[in-house]
Backbone as JSON Lines, residues from 0, in Angstrom:
{"i":0,"aa":"X","n":[-18.39,30.85,-13.17],"ca":[-17.0,31.25,-13.19],"c":[-16.21,30.51,-12.1]}
{"i":1,"aa":"X","n":[-16.77,30.41,-10.91],"ca":[-16.08,29.71,-9.82],"c":[-15.92,28.23,-10.16]}
{"i":2,"aa":"X","n":[-16.9,27.67,-10.86],"ca":[-16.83,26.27,-11.25],"c":[-15.64,26.02,-12.19]}
{"i":3,"aa":"X","n":[-15.43,26.92,-13.11],"ca":[-14.3,26.79,-14.04],"c":[-12.97,26.93,-13.31]}
{"i":4,"aa":"X","n":[-12.91,27.85,-12.35],"ca":[-11.68,28.03,-11.57],"c":[-11.39,26.78,-10.73]}
{"i":5,"aa":"X","n":[-12.42,26.2,-10.15],"ca":[-12.26,24.97,-9.38],"c":[-11.72,23.85,-10.27]}
{"i":6,"aa":"X","n":[-12.31,23.69,-11.44],"ca":[-11.86,22.64,-12.36],"c":[-10.42,22.87,-12.79]}
{"i":7,"aa":"X","n":[-10.05,24.12,-13.02],"ca":[-8.67,24.45,-13.42],"c":[-7.7,24.06,-12.31]}
{"i":8,"aa":"X","n":[-8.03,24.43,-11.09],"ca":[-7.16,24.11,-9.96],"c":[-7.08,22.6,-9.72]}
{"i":9,"aa":"X","n":[-8.2,21.92,-9.85],"ca":[-8.22,20.47,-9.66],"c":[-7.41,19.78,-10.75]}
{"i":10,"aa":"X","n":[-7.51,20.25,-11.98],"ca":[-6.71,19.69,-13.07],"c":[-5.22,19.92,-12.83]}
{"i":11,"aa":"X","n":[-4.88,21.07,-12.28],"ca":[-3.48,21.36,-11.97],"c":[-2.96,20.36,-10.93]}
{"i":12,"aa":"X","n":[-3.75,20.11,-9.89],"ca":[-3.36,19.13,-8.87],"c":[-3.17,17.76,-9.52]}
{"i":13,"aa":"X","n":[-4.09,17.38,-10.37],"ca":[-4.01,16.07,-11.04],"c":[-2.75,15.96,-11.9]}
{"i":14,"aa":"X","n":[-2.44,17.0,-12.65],"ca":[-1.25,16.99,-13.5],"c":[0.02,16.9,-12.66]}
{"i":15,"aa":"X","n":[0.07,17.66,-11.58],"ca":[1.25,17.63,-10.72],"c":[1.4,16.28,-10.03]}
{"i":16,"aa":"X","n":[0.29,15.67,-9.65],"ca":[0.34,14.33,-9.05],"c":[0.89,13.33,-10.07]}
{"i":17,"aa":"X","n":[0.4,13.4,-11.3],"ca":[0.88,12.49,-12.34],"c":[2.38,12.69,-12.61]}
{"i":18,"aa":"X","n":[2.82,13.95,-12.62],"ca":[4.25,14.23,-12.81],"c":[5.07,13.6,-11.69]}
{"i":19,"aa":"X","n":[4.61,13.76,-10.45],"ca":[5.33,13.2,-9.31],"c":[5.34,11.68,-9.38]}
{"i":20,"aa":"X","n":[4.23,11.08,-9.76],"ca":[4.15,9.63,-9.89],"c":[5.16,9.12,-10.92]}
{"i":21,"aa":"X","n":[5.25,9.8,-12.04],"ca":[6.21,9.4,-13.07],"c":[7.65,9.51,-12.57]}
{"i":22,"aa":"X","n":[7.93,10.59,-11.84],"ca":[9.28,10.75,-11.29],"c":[9.61,9.62,-10.33]}
{"i":23,"aa":"X","n":[8.68,9.27,-9.48],"ca":[8.92,8.2,-8.52],"c":[9.08,6.85,-9.21]}
{"i":24,"aa":"X","n":[8.4,6.64,-10.33],"ca":[8.53,5.39,-11.08],"c":[9.91,5.26,-11.71]}
{"i":25,"aa":"X","n":[10.52,6.39,-12.05],"ca":[11.86,6.36,-12.63],"c":[12.91,5.97,-11.61]}
{"i":26,"aa":"X","n":[12.58,6.12,-10.35],"ca":[13.49,5.72,-9.28],"c":[14.73,6.58,-9.23]}
{"i":27,"aa":"X","n":[15.89,5.93,-9.25],"ca":[17.16,6.64,-9.1],"c":[17.49,7.52,-10.3]}
{"i":28,"aa":"X","n":[16.85,7.26,-11.42],"ca":[17.08,8.1,-12.6],"c":[16.64,9.53,-12.34]}
{"i":29,"aa":"X","n":[15.54,9.67,-11.6],"ca":[15.06,11.0,-11.23],"c":[15.86,11.45,-10.01]}
{"i":30,"aa":"X","n":[16.37,12.64,-10.06],"ca":[17.13,13.13,-8.92],"c":[16.23,13.37,-7.72]}
{"i":31,"aa":"X","n":[16.79,13.21,-6.55],"ca":[16.01,13.43,-5.33],"c":[15.52,14.87,-5.25]}
{"i":32,"aa":"X","n":[16.35,15.8,-5.71],"ca":[15.95,17.21,-5.69],"c":[14.74,17.44,-6.59]}
{"i":33,"aa":"X","n":[14.73,16.79,-7.74],"ca":[13.62,16.93,-8.67],"c":[12.32,16.4,-8.05]}
{"i":34,"aa":"X","n":[12.43,15.29,-7.33],"ca":[11.26,14.71,-6.67],"c":[10.76,15.62,-5.56]}
{"i":35,"aa":"X","n":[11.68,16.17,-4.77],"ca":[11.29,17.07,-3.68],"c":[10.6,18.31,-4.24]}
{"i":36,"aa":"X","n":[11.13,18.86,-5.3],"ca":[10.5,20.03,-5.92],"c":[9.12,19.71,-6.45]}
{"i":37,"aa":"X","n":[8.96,18.52,-7.03],"ca":[7.64,18.11,-7.53],"c":[6.66,17.94,-6.37]}
{"i":38,"aa":"X","n":[7.14,17.4,-5.25],"ca":[6.28,17.26,-4.07],"c":[5.86,18.62,-3.54]}
{"i":39,"aa":"X","n":[6.78,19.57,-3.56],"ca":[6.46,20.92,-3.08],"c":[5.44,21.6,-3.99]}
{"i":40,"aa":"X","n":[5.59,21.42,-5.3],"ca":[4.63,22.01,-6.23],"c":[3.24,21.42,-6.02]}
{"i":41,"aa":"X","n":[3.19,20.1,-5.81],"ca":[1.91,19.44,-5.56],"c":[1.29,19.93,-4.25]}
{"i":42,"aa":"X","n":[2.1,20.04,-3.22],"ca":[1.62,20.53,-1.93],"c":[1.06,21.95,-2.06]}
{"i":43,"aa":"X","n":[1.76,22.8,-2.77],"ca":[1.29,24.17,-2.97],"c":[-0.02,24.2,-3.74]}
{"i":44,"aa":"X","n":[-0.14,23.36,-4.74],"ca":[-1.38,23.31,-5.53],"c":[-2.55,22.87,-4.65]}
{"i":45,"aa":"X","n":[-2.31,21.86,-3.78],"ca":[-3.37,21.43,-2.85],"c":[-3.75,22.57,-1.92]}
{"i":46,"aa":"X","n":[-2.76,23.28,-1.39],"ca":[-3.04,24.4,-0.49],"c":[-3.87,25.48,-1.18]}
{"i":47,"aa":"X","n":[-3.54,25.78,-2.42],"ca":[-4.3,26.77,-3.18],"c":[-5.73,26.3,-3.42]}
{"i":48,"aa":"X","n":[-5.89,25.02,-3.7],"ca":[-7.24,24.48,-3.92],"c":[-8.06,24.55,-2.63]}
{"i":49,"aa":"X","n":[-7.46,24.15,-1.52],"ca":[-8.16,24.22,-0.23],"c":[-8.52,25.66,0.11]}
{"i":50,"aa":"X","n":[-7.6,26.59,-0.1],"ca":[-7.86,28.0,0.17],"c":[-8.99,28.51,-0.72]}
{"i":51,"aa":"X","n":[-8.99,28.13,-1.97],"ca":[-10.05,28.54,-2.9],"c":[-11.42,28.05,-2.42]}
{"i":52,"aa":"X","n":[-11.45,26.83,-1.89],"ca":[-12.71,26.25,-1.43],"c":[-13.05,26.7,-0.01]}
{"i":53,"aa":"X","n":[-12.14,27.41,0.66],"ca":[-12.39,27.87,2.01],"c":[-12.31,26.77,3.05]}
{"i":54,"aa":"X","n":[-11.53,25.74,2.76],"ca":[-11.38,24.62,3.69],"c":[-10.12,24.78,4.51]}
{"i":55,"aa":"X","n":[-10.13,24.28,5.75],"ca":[-8.91,24.34,6.56],"c":[-7.89,23.31,6.06]}
{"i":56,"aa":"X","n":[-6.63,23.6,6.25],"ca":[-5.58,22.68,5.83],"c":[-5.44,21.51,6.8]}
{"i":57,"aa":"X","n":[-5.78,21.74,8.05],"ca":[-5.66,20.72,9.07],"c":[-7.04,20.14,9.37]}
{"i":58,"aa":"X","n":[-7.13,18.81,9.53],"ca":[-8.44,18.21,9.8],"c":[-9.02,18.65,11.14]}
{"i":59,"aa":"X","n":[-8.18,19.08,12.08],"ca":[-8.7,19.5,13.37],"c":[-8.72,21.02,13.53]}
{"i":60,"aa":"X","n":[-8.56,21.75,12.45],"ca":[-8.6,23.21,12.52],"c":[-10.0,23.67,12.93]}
{"i":61,"aa":"X","n":[-10.03,24.6,13.82],"ca":[-11.31,25.15,14.25],"c":[-11.95,24.36,15.37]}
{"i":62,"aa":"X","n":[-11.34,23.29,15.8],"ca":[-11.87,22.48,16.89],"c":[-11.2,22.95,18.18]}
{"i":63,"aa":"X","n":[-11.97,23.09,19.22],"ca":[-11.4,23.52,20.5],"c":[-10.4,22.5,21.0]}
{"i":64,"aa":"X","n":[-9.5,22.94,21.86],"ca":[-8.45,22.05,22.35],"c":[-8.95,21.05,23.39]}
{"i":65,"aa":"X","n":[-10.18,21.13,23.77],"ca":[-10.78,20.15,24.66],"c":[-10.6,20.47,26.13]}
{"i":66,"aa":"X","n":[-9.95,21.57,26.44],"ca":[-9.76,21.92,27.85],"c":[-10.86,22.88,28.3]}
{"i":67,"aa":"X","n":[-12.03,22.32,28.51],"ca":[-13.17,23.14,28.9],"c":[-13.33,23.21,30.39]}
């Protein structure tokens, strides 16, 4: 079941990435607001995928600040 959920979320990220790519290829024809909204949807999908997998959003999350 978790495998199917992972695939669903990954497919969603892929679809949103493709949508954003197409918008950027259209250039000025695509409104800037439309592109920003597509970027936000893609970002949210990535965040949901990372949360589902239990991964931190930041590459340095969980690392001490080095002031030992």
